[in-house]
N, C-alpha and C positions, 0 to 999 in steps of 0.2 A: 504493500500500500504506500503510495507516494503522498507525502504531506504537502498540501497545497498552501503556498504562502502568498500568492498573488490575490489581491482583492479588487473586485470590479464593481463599481457603483454607478447608478444613474440618478440624477436629481431632476425633479419635475416641480413645476409651479408656474402659475400665471404671471404675465408681465406685471411688475410692481410688487411681487410677493417677497422680494428680498433674496431671490435665488442667487443673484450675482454675489452678494455679500456673503451668504452662507457658503457658496462654492469656494470663494477665496479663503474663508476661514478653514474649511475642510482641507484644502490642499496645503495650507501652511501648517496646520496642526498635525496632519497625519502623513504628509509627504506624498500624497497621491498626485499623479499628473492630471492636469485639467484639460479636457478636450471639449471646446465649445463649437457646436455645429455652425453657429453664426460666424465665428472667426474663420473656420475652415472654408465656408462658402465665400466669404468676402475675399479671402486670400487667393482662392482659385479664380474668382472673377477678375481680380486685379492682375493676376499673373497670366490671364488669358489662356488657361489650360483648356484641354478639349472639353472636360466636364464644366469648367467655368464658363466657357462660351455658350455651351448648351443651356446652362442655368440662366445666364444673362438674357438669352433669346426668349426663354419662357417668361422671365420677369418683365422684360420690355413689352411683351405682348399681353401682359396681364394674366398669364396662365400660371397654374400651380406647377412647381417643379415635380416631375414624376417621382414616385416612391423609389423606383429602382435606381434613378440617377443619384438621389440623395444618399441612398444606402451604399452604393458603390463608392461614393466619395468618402463617407465617414468610415466605412469598414476597411478601406485601404489604409487609412490613418491608424486605425486600431491594430491592424496586423503588424504594423511597425512598432507597436507598443506591447506586444504580446507577453513580454517578460516583465512588464511593469504593472504596478497597481494604478488604477485610473478612476477618474470621476468624469462621467459623460454628461454633458449639459446641452439640452436642446434637441436631443435625439434619443430614442425614437419618439415620433409624434403621431404615428399611426400604428395599428396592429401589424400591418404588412411590414413596416420598418422594424418593429419589435421582433417579428418572426425571423427577419433576415439577420438581425443581431444575434439571436439565439443560434442561428446556423453557424456562426463564427466563434462565439464564446458564450460562457455561462455568466449571467449577471448575479452577483451575490446579494445585492440589496438595491431597492429603489426607494429613494427618499422623496416623499411628496410633501411639499409645503402647502398647507391648507389655510389660506388667509382669506377672511371674509371679503367678498367683492366690494362691499360698501367701504371697507377700510382701504382697499386698493384704489378705488375711485377717488377717495378723499386725498390719498397720497399723490396720485398722478395729476388730478385736476388742480392741485394747489401749486403746481410748478409754473413759473413764469420766467422768461429769458430775455436778456438784452442781446439781440441778434448780432450786433457789430462786435461785441467783446466776448460773447459766449457766457457772460455771467448769469448764473441761475439763482433764482429766489424761490422760496417756498412761503406761502402766505401764513403757514402755521408756525414753523420754527426758524425761518430765516427770511422774514418779510422785508421789503424795501422800506426806507424811512417814510417815503410818500407812496401810498398805494398806486401801483401801475407805472411808477417812474423809477428809472435806474438811479442808484445812489450817486454814481460817479459823473455821468454825463447829463443827467436830467432828461434823457430821452425816454420815450415810451417803451414799456415792456410788452412782449408778445407771448401769447400762449401757443405752443406748437400744436399743429393739427392733431398729432397723435395724443395730445394731452387734453383735448376738449372732452367734456362729459359724454357727448354722443359717441365719439370715436373710442373712448376708453370702454364704454359699455359694450360696443360692438366687438372690440377685440377680446374682451373677457368672455362674452357669449360664444365667440368662435373658438376660443381656447377650450372652453368647457365641452363644447360639442365634439371637438376633434380628439381631445385627450381622454375623455371619460372611458372609452373602450380600452385604451392602453392601460389605464389604472386597473380596470377590471381584469385585464389579461395578466398583469403582474400579481394582482391579489389572488387570482386562482392558482398561481404558482407558489404562493406563500412567501414572496420576497418583498412585498410592498409594506413600507413603514411610513405612516402619515403623522406629521407634526402640525398641530393646529395652534393658532394664536394670532394676535394682532400686531405684535412687535418682534422684530428680528432678534433683538438682544435678549428677549425672553424665550424665543424658540431655540436659539442656538445652543444653550446649555444642554437641552434635551437631545439635540442632534449629536452633540459632542459626546455625551455620556453613552448614547446608543452605539456610536462608532467605536468608542474606546473598548466596548465589550466585544464588538464584531471583528475588528481588524487585528490579525495576528501581528505581533511586533516585528516580525521579519519581512512583512509585506511592504514596508516603506522603501522608497527609492533612495539611492545614495544621496546624501546631503539633506534628506528629509528627517525630521525628528518625530518619532512616534509618541503621540500623547495617549499612551495606553495605561489604563489603571482602573481602579474600581470606581464605578459611578456612584 
C-alpha cells in the first residue's frame, strides 16, 4: 500500500464571497499551489495560444467557451503539477468539467463558501471607483469624504457595471444555476465541505482548522510551511 501525500482541493463560491482571500490564505498557510482558471484563461488569450485564440473567438462572439476547451486547458496545467498539492479555483463549473477532472485525478476535498446573497450584494454594490486613478471606495468601510466624489481630485466617482445591483443579482443567479449541480455531484461523492457565514475573517478559522486535520504534513510543497495541528 502506497501512502498518498499529495493533497488536491477545489474551492467554490460566488463572486464576492471572499474566495480570493481564502484561497490566498490557504496557499500561504499550507503550501498548496494555487491554480486559478481565470488566470490561466487570460494568460492563454494574451499569449495567443491555439486554445487562447479559440476562447477569445467564443468570447468576442458572445458565446460560452465549450466545456471540452476549458477542460483541456486546465487539465494540461494540472498534469504538470501532478507531484504537487494544489488548490483549484474557478474550475470545475459544470458537471461535465467535474467528470473530466475526475478522469485525470482524484479530488480530496471541495471547499464551498456559502455566503448569503444579500451580504454579497451589499459588498459589491457598495464599491465605487475613480476611473482615472483606479482608487476604490466602499460606502460602508472606506467611504469618500464627500459622497460620490474622489478625495484627491474632487472628480466624480463611478460604479462599475459589474457592481450595479441589477448586474450583481444576475451574476449571482447565474452562478447558483450553473454550480448547484456541481455541488450536488461532489456531495454525492462525500468530498464537499461547506462553510457558511457573512464575514471572511470568521469563516477562515473554520476552513483552516478543517484543512489542518485533512492535509498530511508531507503534502506541502518545498518552501511551503504546513500549518498542521489540532483544531
